[in-house]
N, C-alpha and C positions, 0 to 999 in steps of 0.2 A: 782685195778692193779692184776687183777688176771693172771697165766699164762695159763687158760685153754681152754680158749676160751670156759666162761660161760656166757648164761645171755637167754633174754625169758621169755616165757610161765612159772608160777612157778609150774603149773604141769609137764614143758616137763621135762624128764629127763635123765642127761647128764650123758653118759657113760665118765670118765677118764681114762688114765694111773697109772697104779701105780709105776712106774720109774721115777725119778725127769730129768730132761730135763738141759742144762744148762743155763737156764734162771731162775729158780725157787732155782736154786744155787747160783745163785748169785743175785735174790731176797734176799735171805734168809744171807749173808754176808750181805748186802747194809742193813735192817733193822737190824743184830747185830751191825750195828757200827751205828743204832740210824738213820740210813738213810730211811726214808719214811715210817715210821715204822706206822705213823695216818691212812695209805691208803694201805695197806697192808692184805687186806681183798677183798674176792670173793665173790657171790653171794649167797641170802641163798636157800636151798633147795631142791632137790632128787637128787641122785647124781648112778652111779652106778657101779659098779665096775666087770670088767668081763661079764658074761652073766647069772646074776641070776634069777630068778622066785619066784613063791608063797611063797615060802618055804624058800627064804635067807633070810640068819639074815639081821639086820638092825642096824647101828652104828651112834650114834647122837653125833652131833662133832660142831664145833665152826666155824667161818666165816675167822675166821682169818687163814691167807694163813701158815703161819708157823703149827699151828697146823694143819690145813688141810693136808700141806703136809708131817705134822711124823706119819699123820696114816693112807693117802694111800700107802706109800712106803712101810709098812707093812704088805698090802693086798694083793701082789704076791701071786696069784694061785688059787684065794681065788675069787664068786662066790657072792656078795653083794649088799649090797644097804647100804649109806651114808646120816644121813638126816641131812644138815647143818641149823644150827640156824643163826638167826640173832643176834648175842654179837656184834654189829658195830666196826666190828674188834676186838676184844677181845679177847683174849687165856681162854681155860674153867674154871680154876681157879681161875680169877680175874674176868670171867664173872659173878660166881657163887654166888661170893661176891657181886659183882654189880647187879647184881637179874636182865641180859639179859641173860646169861643162865640158865634160869627158867622154871616154872611151866607155867606159860601163855604162855611164847613164844612156848613150844615144843606141846600143844594144838593146837596153831593155827599155827603152823607148817604142823603137819601132818591135821590138817583140809585144808590147803593154798596148802598142793601137793598130795592128796589125797590120802595117806597111807593108810589107809584102802580097797582101793579097787587094790591096788597095788601088795600087800601081804594078804597071807591066815592065819597066824598067828597072834600073836598080843603080841611080846615081841620086845622091844628095850634093845639097849645093850648101856647105856651112861657112858661114862669114870667115875673110880669114884671121883676124884678131880672135878666134875661138882654136887655131891651129897652135897651140902649144897645150894645150891638153887633150888633143888628139890622137891616139895613133892610126894613122887611113888601114894600116896594112889586117891591124888586129880586128876593125870593124867589117873590114872587108872577110876575113874568115869567121869571123862570128855570125856576120845578119849577112853578108852577101851583099852587101850594099858598096857601090865605091864612094870614097870621099873625094867632092869637089870643091875645092876652096874659090869662093866668088870675089866680088870686087872687095876693097875699105868701105867705100860709101853702099848704105842701099844707096844713094841718086844715081849709082852706075848699074844697077841688074842690068834694068831691063838693055841697057847696050853688053853689057856685061853677053844676058842672051839670044842679041842679034848678032854677033861676034861669036856665033858656038861653043859661048860655055869660055873665051879664049879672053884672058882679063890681059889688057894691055899696063905698061910699066905706071902706066899713070894710076888706073885704079886699080895698083897694088902699091903706091906710094901711101904709107900715114902721114897725113899733114897736122900739123895742130896750131891752127892760126890763132892770130890775137882776138878771132872772135870766137872761137873755139873752147878759149883760156877764161875770155870774158863770160859767157854762158854757166860757166864751171865756179863762177869766186863766188856765189852767196852763199852757195853751200861752205864755203871755208868762214865768209862773215860770217852769218848765224847763230855758228856756234862759238866765233870768237864773242858776240856779243853777248852770249847768254853767260860765257867766262866774264867778260866785261860787268854784267850786273851784281857780282860777287863784288869785285874788286869798288864797285861805286859804292857797296854795301859797308865796308869794308873804311871807304875814305870819309863817309857819312858819321861813321862811329868816332872817328878819329878827330872830325871838327869839334866834337865836345871838349875833348881836353887841351887841342891845339894852339901850337904861340902862334903859330897864321894858319888859316885854316885853309884846305883845299878849295879853288875857286871854279871858274868856267873856265880859265884860264889851262886851267891842270886837266878838266875835263877835255878841251881841244887838242890839248896837246896828245890825253891820252887815246883819245879817238882816230886822229890824224896816223898814231904808230898803229894799230887795229887794222886802220883800211892801208896802208902802208906794204901790213902785212901778208892779207889776203886779198885783196884788190889789184892795188898799185904793181906790184912784187909779179906775180902771177898772166899779167898784161905785157909787163916787162920783158918776162921771163930770156929771149934768148938774144936780148941784146946788152944784159947786164953782164960783166967778161968774168965770169967766175963761173965754175962748173956746181957748186957746191950751194943749195938752195936755200940752207940757213945763212948762207954768206950773201947770198943776192938782197934778202930781207935786210941784212945786219945792214949789211952796204946804203939800201936805201933808205931805212929806219935811223942811220945816224948823220944823212942829210938831213932826212926831218927836224929832226931834233933837236939838229947844234943849228938850224934857221928858228926853231921857234924858241930858244931858252937861249937867243940873243935878242928875238924880237919881242921876248917880252921884260925884258931888261935883266934877267936870272944871270946874263954872263957877260962884266964881271962881280956883278953887285949882291946875288947870294949865290956865291961858288958850291955849296951841299947841294941846294934843289938842283942847279945845274950837271954839276957831275952826278947827283943821285939817276937824274931821269935821262941823262946819256949812258947809264947804265943798265937801266930799267929797261928804257922803248927799245934801244936799241934790236936786244937780245929778245923784247915780247917779238915785235915783227919778224925778227929772224926764228923765231918758233909757231909762230901763222905760217908763217914763209912754207919754211920745212914741209907742214901740213898737205900740202900742196902736191908733194909728191908722188903722194898714191892716187891720184886725177890725173898727170903730165905722162906724154908718153918720153918722157927724157932718159927718165929713170930706167933703173935695176930693183931688181928683189934684192941681191946682195950690195950695190950701193945705196942705198935706201940705211939697211941695216947700219952700214958702217959708217955713214954720216949720221945716223943717228947716234951711235956709239959715243961720237967725237960731240958730237955740238949740242945733248942735251945737256951732261954734267955742265960744264962752260955757260951756257946759258939761265939754268935755277943757279950757279954760284953768280955769276953777275947780277941778274936780279937779284938776288938774297941781298948783296953788297950795298947794291944801287939803294936797296927799300929799306937799307939800314941809314943810310945817311941822308933818305927823307927824312923819315923821324925824327932825327937829331935836328935836323935843319926847320923841320917844320909843326915839329910836337912838343919836342922838350928843350 
């Protein structure tokens, strides 16, 4: 799903603009909303910006188009090359963990593009977040190219080059601000709403036999729990005083659900509904919040696995028990 018009001979050097077009921005918006994410990629190979020559710098990146666009838009006014690896349409950080942004692919891509014949120097500038997938001395031994890790943010590239390819501590610092987290929330919210369509369908069918049908209050409290887990928890991530993402979501989910069941009069007038929702909805918020571990810089792979093993069984048991209480109270 490339907007660059890329393709052809792997040794072809394709010149690309640094200014993002309307189609690029619409594509990015769609991906942020979870639309076409798996096909949003460009062909791997060698690209050029401006009019580079044999001494121009070479940046290495992934073929996920959102990553590619984030890099090229910061290269305006430079003459350089971009070596794009085949990461299967995955961003640098995730691809490094999966091994597709790795030593083998880099060495092979250098050979396939004939990079040693294009530039006279032997330096490659890689994104810092790609370091876990690379073995620099193996790249040097097998290709003759040196691996230099650039700044975390593409916006610091020009400062990095001006400093003689020396990164300051600030350039090396991985930040995950409220803005960064907010940008990622649609990727969690949209799948949450897709799952909710199934829940809404089940409640619609249940209303045909329910003693007390599910109505707008039930819809609002449920949607609130989804928003708490997919949006509010990620935004407030660093200030919730626990480490487990599922527990962060559960705490906020309890606060929301307790307020809602009190406001709608279910507590103390309808205890089955109140306790049913107090079991189901915080667990739902916890589940959605735990999904954000894959987008966060706060987690490790082993930590995520450990949390999932502990949290998932508890989440499903509490949702099941709460659903039984709701069924007894509202349907039977």
